[in-house]
N, C-alpha and C positions, 0 to 999 in steps of 0.2 A: 618381654616374654615372662609369663607367669611360671614360678617354680624353676626347676632345673631341666625341664624338657627341652632337648635339642631340636633344632629345626629339621635336620635329616642327617642320616649317616650313609645314605646310598647316593650314587650318581644317577642321573636321569635314566640311563639305560637299565640300571638295576631296578629302579622304581617302576619302570614300564613292565619289566619282567615280573615283578611282584604282582602288579595289577592283572596281567595276563594269566598268571598261575592261579590266583584266587578266583577270577571269573570262570576260568575253565573248570576248576574243581567243583564249583557250585553248579554251573550249567550242566556238566556231565552227570551230576547227581539228580538232575531232573527239574531244577528250579528255573523260573518261578512257577511253572505249571503244577509242580508237585505240592505246592503250598495248600492246594484244596484238600489234600488228604489230612491235613492237620486239624481240621474242624472236628473230625470224628475220633481224634486221638484221646484216649482216656488216661494214659500214663505219660507223665512229663509233657503236657500239652504245649505246643508251640516250640518244641525243641527237637531238632534232628541230631541225636547223640552221635550217630555214625558220621555225619557230615562234620560235626564239631571235632571229633577225634581226628578226622582227616586234616582239617584246617589247622588244628592246634598242634598235633604231633608231627605230621608229615611236612606241613608248610611252615609251622611255627608262628602263626599269627597271635596265639595266646600271649606271647611275650612282647608284642610290638609296642614300642614306646616306654617299656618298663626299664628300670635301671639294669645295666649290664651285670652288676654284682648279684642280681637276683635271677639272672638267666634271660634278661630282656634284650631287645635289639631295636635299633632305629629310633626315630623321633616323631615329631608332629607330622611331617610329610608322609611318613609311612602309615601312621594312624589314619589320616584322612584318605589316603589312596585305598587302603583296605576297606574303610567304611563306605566309600563311594561304590566300590565293586559289590559289596554285600548289599547295598541299597538297590543297585541296578538289578540284582538277581533275586531279591527278597529272601535272602538266606536266613533260615530260622535258627540262628546261633547267637550266643550271648556275648559276642565281641564288644559291642557298644557298652553293655552294662558291666561285664566282668573285667575285661582287659582295660577298657578306657575309664569308665566312671569309678569303679571300685579301685582299679589298679592305680590310677593317677592320684586318687586321694591318699592311698597307702604310700605312694612313692615319695611323698614329702612328710611322712610321719616318722622318719628316722628308723633306728635299729629295732624298736618293738614291732615294726610292720614287716620286717624282712622275711620271716617265715611265711607270712601270708602272701607276699609278692611272689615268692618261689612257688607256692602252690598254684597261684594264678598262671604263672609262666609255664607250669607243667600241664596246664589244661583243666585244672579244677575250676568249677564255676563259683564265682562270688557275685554278690549283689550289694546294693547300697540302700539302706532305709533312711533316706534323708529328706523326704518330701512331706508336705502337709496333706490335709484331707482332700485338697484339690489337685494334688500331683505336682505342686510347685515347691521349689526349694526356698523355704523361709525359716520360721522358727521351728526348732526340733519338736517332735511329738512325743519324745521319750525323756525320761528323767533317770539319772544315775546317782546312786548313793554308794560310794566306794566302788566295788566290783559287781554290784547288783543293779540291773537295768530293767526298767518297766516302761510299758507304753505300747501303743498300737499305731502302725504306719500302713496306710493304704497305698495302692498302686506301686508296689515294689516289683519292678520288672524281674522276671525269672525268680521270684521269691520262693516258689515251691520247688525249684530245681537246684538252688544254690547249696554249696557245702558250708559256706559261712557268709555272714552278713556284716558289712561295715555300717555302723549306726552312729548318727549324731544325736547327742543327748545333752540336756541341760544339767549342769553341775554347779557347785558353789563357786567355781572359777569361771563359769560361763559355758559356752558351747564347746564340748569336747567330743572326741571320736573314740569309738570302741569297736571291738570285734566280738561277735557272738556266733558260736557254732550253731548250725541249723538244728541240731538235736536239742538245743536249749530254747528254741523258739517254736511258735505255732504258726503255720502258713495255711491260709485258706484261699484256694484258687479262685480268681475272678473271671467272669466271661469277658473276652476281649474282642473288640471289633476286628482287630488284625490277628489272623490266625498265627502269624509268625512272631508275635510279640506278646507273650503271656505276662500277666501280672497277678499279684496276690496281695492279700492283706496279711501282714505279719505282726504277731503279738508277742510281747515279752512280759513275763511275770516273774520279777526278781531273778531274771536270767543271769547266769554267770557270764561276765564280760571281761575282756582284756582291754585295759585302757591304753590308748596309743598316744594321746596328746595331753599336755598339762599347761596350766597357767593361761588358759583361754586361747591357746594356739590352734585349737581345732577349727575355728572359723576360717583361718587362712588356708589350711589344708583342704577344707571343704570347698573353698572358693576356687582353688587351683583345679581340683578334680572336676568341678562343675564347668569351668571355662573350657577345658579340653573336651569334655563330654558334649557341650553345646556345639562346638565346632565339628566334632565327629558326627553328631546328629545332622548338622547342616550338610555335611558331606554325604551322608546316607540319603538325605532329601535330594541333593543334587544328582546322585546316581539314579534315583527313581525318576526324577523329572526328565533327565536326559533320555532315559529308556522310553518314557511315555512319549516324548517328542519324536524320537526316532521311529517308534512303531506307528505313530500317527502319520508321519511323513511317508512312510512306506505304504500305508493303507490308501492315502489320498492319491497316490500315483497310479494305482490300478483300479480303484473303485470308480465306476462310470455311471453317470446320470445324464440324460438328454444327449446321449452319444458322445460325451466328453468325460475325461477324467475330472473328478471333482476338485482335484488340486489346481486345475486351471481356472476355477472360479475366483473372481477378485475378492469376494468376501472371505473365502477360505484362506487365500493368501494372506490377507490382513490378520486373521486370527492366528495363523501359524507364525507370522512375523512377530506378533506380540508374545507368543509363547517362547519363541527363540530368544527374544530379548530378556525374558525372565530367567531362562536357563543360563544365558551367557553372563548376566549380571551376577547370578549366584556363583558361577564359576570364578568370575573376576574377584569377587569378595573373598572367596576362600584362597585363591592364588595369592592375593596380597598378604593375608595373614600367615600363609604357609611359608613364604619365602622372605618376608621382611620382618625383622624383629620389631615388636610393638611395645611401646611404653604404656599403652592402654589396652592390654590384652583382654580384660574383662568386658570393656566396651565393644571391642571387635567381635568377641564371642557372642555377645547379646545381639549385635547388629546382624551377624550372619544367621543366627538362629531365627530371628524375627523375619528377615527377608526370605530365607529359604522355606520357612513354614508357609508363608503366603504364596510364594512362587510355585511350590510343589502342589498345593491345593488347587491353584488356578490352572496349571498345566494338565493335571490329571483330570480335571473337570472338562477341559477341552478334548482330551483323549476320549473320554466317554461320549461326549456329544458328537464329535466328528467321525466316530466309528458308527454312528447311526444306531439302528436296532441291535446289531451284533454287540455293540459296546455295553449294552445293558444285560447281556446274558451271563450265566454262570460259567459257560465254557470259555469265555474270553478272559484274558489276563487283566483287563482294565480295572475290574473291581478289586483285584488283589492290590494293585498300586493305590487305588482310591483308599482302601483300608489302611495301608501303611502310611499314606500321607496324613490321614486324620490322626493316627496314633502319634506319629513323629511331631506333628504340630502341637499336641498337648503335652508331650513328654518333657518333663522338667520345666514346664511353664510355657504358655502359648505366646504368640507374637505380641499381644497387648501387654502381657506381664513383662516381657523383656524390653519393650519400649519404655515402660515405666522404670525399669532398672537402668536403662541407658540415661534417662533424664536424671535419675538420682546420682549415678556415677559421675555425670558431667556437671552436677550442681545446677541444673536448669530450673 
């Protein structure tokens, strides 16, 4: 297991209750159908602030997986359970970016990071500017000299809504991590294929930064946060893929052609069987890493992200196709999941990128 993140602090019944509570809160707020309204949103696009307050304050998901000393609770199992339910309902909230990615990076940065962890656990939105111009985590795009940080990072999720930003930067000691308050950065909102996942280009010009790591230790903290975020993204993809499979199965049971339900056609059965295999393999991969401590956590994270990216894209494509004409319409939810699948696949590196990482990590 990477870092100090526990597997779980809840028993199975409590974990089920957490899942049920999160899904009910998001569903009762009108999602996934309400996601269509986000396209026309001019202020804080892609963010439902009221829903985030409900989930963060009343249910407490903003602190999931964070250290107890900072107001956090739970471990990896809770992170993945919440991520899966948010993925199934397409909730437009920054859990994946703020609590998981930024939060897990900060969680291994020691005492300098504690005030920022407390802010995240209290519901403030944080993000991480750690990607290159293609949205992958590789060499930092920023440079730091002392406490002054400069550079531009594209595809920063929730970059225009965050209160503060965790930034990886090149220093004389190597890659180190810093925190910059949003008031000291400039964020330009980008158009996003997925209404529920906004991104921005964030620029820093000699921005005042708080240094979190020293002596080149930033790379290890970054790796830990990335690994957990990749698994959480895979869980988001699993939730979406499962929802797509379920609504397609429901549709083919009542849609009739040639005086028969289309689900009785052999060709449809084969396609649904293939889709089910993709979903179940994704679930098995996440179950394994959730409940079994791993000595190759980074490899497991990359494997799950690569598999779930391809699986979600394939399942949602079948959802659109098997719904026929209605599956292509604005009124149907299929295109909303199609958009999320495409965004998730590219987030923090696509399947090909992570297969390359797997090969490098295993010295192939």
